[in-house]
N, C-alpha and C positions, 0 to 999 in steps of 0.2 A: 474758790479752790480751784484746783488747778486740774487738766484733763490729765496727768497722770493718776492722780489721787484717785479718780471718780473711775480707773480702770483697773487700781490695784482692788478699789471697792469689789467691781463687778465680776474680776478675777477670782478674790477669795470668797466671792458667795457660792460662784459658781460652783468651784473646787468643794466646797462645804455640802453644797446640796448634791453634789454628786457623792461625796463620800458617804451621806446618810442614806444614800438609795441603795448603795455598796454596803453597809452594814445592815441593812434591812433584809437585804438579797443573803447576807450569809446565816442571817437569825432563821430565814425560813427555811435554807436547805437543809438545816439541821431539824426545826421544830416539824414544817410539813404543815398540813393543815388540822395534826390533832395536838397542837400546844395549847395549854391552858387561854393563850394570850396571842393565839394565830392570827386570829381575827383582827384585833384592835393594832397589830403590828403590819398586816396587810393596808389597814386603813392609813395608816401614816405614811407608809412606801408609798402608797398612790399620791398622797400629799407631797411628802419628797419630790417624785417624778415628774407631778405638773411642775413644785419649784425650779427643780432642773431644766424640765425643758423651756420655762421663758426664760431664767438665765442663759442657756445654751443661745436662744434667737437674740438676746439682747447685746452677746458676747459677740455674734457673727455680724448683728447687725451694726453695731459700733466699731468694728475691728479689734476690737481687744484680744489679747493674745492670750491662751489659756495658761494655767499654769505647767509648768514641765514637768511636775510630779504628779501629773495624772495617773501613770500607771503603777506609780508606787501607792500613791490614794487609794486606788484600785482594789489592790490586795489588801492593804492595809486594813482597810474599811472591812472588806469581806473577811479578811481574819478576824478585825476584832468583832463581829456579827456571830459569825459561827463561834467563837471562843465563847462568848460570852452566853449565848447559846445553850454550849457543853454545858455551861454551869448551872443550866436551868433556868427557869421562866421568869422570876425575880431577876435575875442578874443579867438575862435581855432587857429586862423595864429599867435596870441601875443604868445602863449603860445609854439608853435612851434618856435617862435623868439628868445622867452627868453631860452628854452630849447639848443636849437642851440647855442646859443651864448656861453655858457658855456660850452657845450662840444667841439665848437671849442677850447677854449680856454683851457679844461683839455686834448683833443688830442695832441696839439700843445706842450704841458708841457712836454706829455708821449715823443714823436718825438724828441724832444730838448734831453730829458736823453737818448733813445735809440741811436740816431746817434753820441751821445758824445761818447759813451763806445764801439759801434758796437756788442752791447751783444745779438739782437737778432734779425736779418735782415727781419726773417718770421712776426715778429708781429709788426715790422715798418712797412712794406709794407702794412699788413692788417691797421691800423691805420692811413698812410698817404692815402689809395683809400678811406678809411669810413668817414674822415675829409671832403675830396673834396664833398662826396654825403650831409654831414651835411652843409657844407657852401652854397650849391645849395639850401637845405631845406632852410636857412635860406633867400636866396635871393628871394626863391619864397614867402614864410611868408610875407617879408616886402613888395613885388608887390600884395599882394592879400589883403594887407590893414591892415596887423598888428597894426601900429599904432593909426590907427582910430576906435581901443577896447575902449571900457567905463573904463576910468580912465587905461589906459595902461601903465603910467609910476608907477603906484602902484601894477597893478598886473603882470607885467614883473617882475620887481623888488621881487617880493614876489615868483616870480617863479624861478628865478636865485639862490636867496637866498636859496628855496627848494632845487635845483640841488646841488648845491656847498655842504650843508649838505648830500645830498645823496652820493655825491662821496666820501665823508671823512670815513663815518659810512662804507660804502659799499666796500673800502680796508680792512676794519681792520675785520668784523663782518662776 
């Protein structure tokens, strides 16, 4: 595996974790501490902040250029979080479920490449640990009513499509 490909992995993963923190910030800005799932969201947000901090450090240590779309992902993530929270607590959980479904798939594909080549054990270990947390977030979102969100299939599908787009673009830019 070449250095450029590893840098793309780190870049997109850092951008994704940053986006996740912004989604939760937007949700909590709307829900506050009174929302039915605010404690769960705060817990997931704290884990995402830890993931982001570790990717931030890796990005710096390895001299990887962050995505040029950082300001856009900041606004888009926050807006998505606020919008889904305004739709209701189940929509906030639907957002988490949709995002984590795509992140699980993305992290699994990265792990397959890393394990096949043995190129970067440190990165593989981080991704594997974070993927486990993301799967827990997905399970929590489903247990907290994600599928009861208004127009769940449409909402989840649109968010998943947006995630796939964000992944592809952030790898390059």
